[in-house]
Structures are given as C-alpha cells and as structure tokens.
C-alpha positions as a printed NumPy array, in Angstrom:
array([[-121.429,   67.143,   -5.382],
       [-121.138,   64.449,   -7.996],
       [-118.381,   62.037,   -8.848],
       [-114.992,   63.213,   -7.564],
       [-116.095,   66.808,   -7.071],
       [-117.658,   67.134,  -10.554],
       [-121.331,   68.021,  -10.574],
       [-123.909,   66.459,  -12.883],
       [-124.123,   69.705,  -14.893],
       [-120.409,   69.673,  -15.614],
       [-120.666,   66.054,  -16.787],
       [-123.57 ,   66.961,  -19.097],
       [-121.587,   69.854,  -20.588],
       [-118.594,   67.567,  -21.212],
       [-120.907,   64.982,  -22.822],
       [-122.441,   67.643,  -25.099],
       [-118.983,   68.812,  -26.192],
       [-117.87 ,   65.238,  -26.948],
       [-121.036,   64.62 ,  -28.998],
       [-120.486,   67.832,  -30.967],
       [-116.842,   66.967,  -31.66 ],
       [-117.257,   63.333,  -32.696],
       [-120.904,   62.98 ,  -33.666],
       [-123.336,   60.3  ,  -32.591],
       [-122.515,   57.921,  -35.451],
       [-118.804,   57.789,  -34.644],
       [-119.529,   57.354,  -30.914],
       [-121.976,   54.537,  -31.7  ],
       [-119.351,   52.788,  -33.829],
       [-116.752,   53.261,  -31.113],
       [-119.1  ,   51.733,  -28.531],
       [-119.813,   48.757,  -30.795],
       [-116.127,   48.19 ,  -31.446],
       [-115.362,   48.37 ,  -27.739],
       [-118.161,   45.909,  -26.961],
       [-116.971,   43.401,  -29.569],
       [-113.408,   43.687,  -28.267],
       [-114.54 ,   42.91 ,  -24.717],
       [-116.649,   40.011,  -25.996],
       [-113.689,   38.588,  -27.929],
       [-111.446,   38.93 ,  -24.891],
       [-113.923,   37.067,  -22.678],
       [-114.271,   34.312,  -25.294],
       [-110.493,   33.909,  -25.498],
       [-110.247,   33.649,  -21.716],
       [-113.016,   31.024,  -21.598],
       [-111.445,   29.022,  -24.448],
       [-108.087,   29.083,  -22.71 ],
       [-109.554,   27.88 ,  -19.407],
       [-111.5  ,   25.118,  -21.214],
       [-108.283,   24.03 ,  -22.939],
       [-106.505,   23.831,  -19.571],
       [-109.319,   21.704,  -18.123],
       [-109.136,   19.239,  -21.032],
       [-105.347,   18.99 ,  -20.753],
       [-105.585,   18.296,  -17.02 ],
       [-108.121,   15.497,  -17.55 ],
       [-105.98 ,   13.7  ,  -20.142],
       [-102.772,   13.899,  -18.117],
       [-102.045,   10.381,  -16.882],
       [ -98.819,    8.855,  -15.672],
       [ -96.915,    7.122,  -18.477],
       [ -96.986,    3.779,  -16.614],
       [-100.79 ,    3.697,  -16.65 ],
       [-100.922,    4.491,  -20.345],
       [ -98.356,    1.789,  -21.122],
       [-100.174,   -0.769,  -18.912],
       [-103.443,    0.028,  -20.634],
       [-101.883,   -0.436,  -24.065],
       [-100.223,   -3.693,  -22.993],
       [-103.545,   -5.082,  -21.733],
       [-105.191,   -4.06 ,  -24.989],
       [-102.521,   -5.828,  -27.069],
       [-102.627,   -8.969,  -24.882],
       [-106.408,   -9.196,  -25.16 ],
       [-106.168,   -8.941,  -28.956],
       [-103.583,  -11.752,  -29.19 ],
       [-105.587,  -14.246,  -27.133],
       [-108.097,  -16.307,  -29.075],
       [-111.728,  -15.987,  -27.984],
       [-112.915,  -18.67 ,  -25.582]])
C-alpha cells in the first residue's frame, strides 16, 4: 500500500498521463511559476514583519518626544560656556 491506498504503480501511471497531456516544458514552467510565487509570498511576509519591528521600536510616548525636543531647543539657545 502506498499513500492513502494508492500504490506506487498507480501514482506512476497518473504521472505518465499528466506528462503526456501537458508536456515537460509546460510542467517545468508551471513549477517555476509556483516556486517564484512562494518566494514572493515569503518575502512579503518577511518585509511585513520587519516593518512591524521598526514601527514598534520608534513608538515612544508623546511626552518623551516633546521633552527631548524641548531639551534640544534649550541647549541650542544657551551660549557655549
């Protein structure tokens, strides 16, 4: 017994029929297209997770941002000692 009650011989016969119907060139192109689609999907997922990480790092409370800007402005107004 093979996968789900299908023997290896039955799988080989199905594979031979598919190759005769579509041809090796079309199947090769289909495999390449499927591979590039999966690759693009993985890249989009990684880019999205990287974007979320960057957004989380830059999130600061507004008070801290305002305090930081106020300190920056005050240090610019004071003459050097």
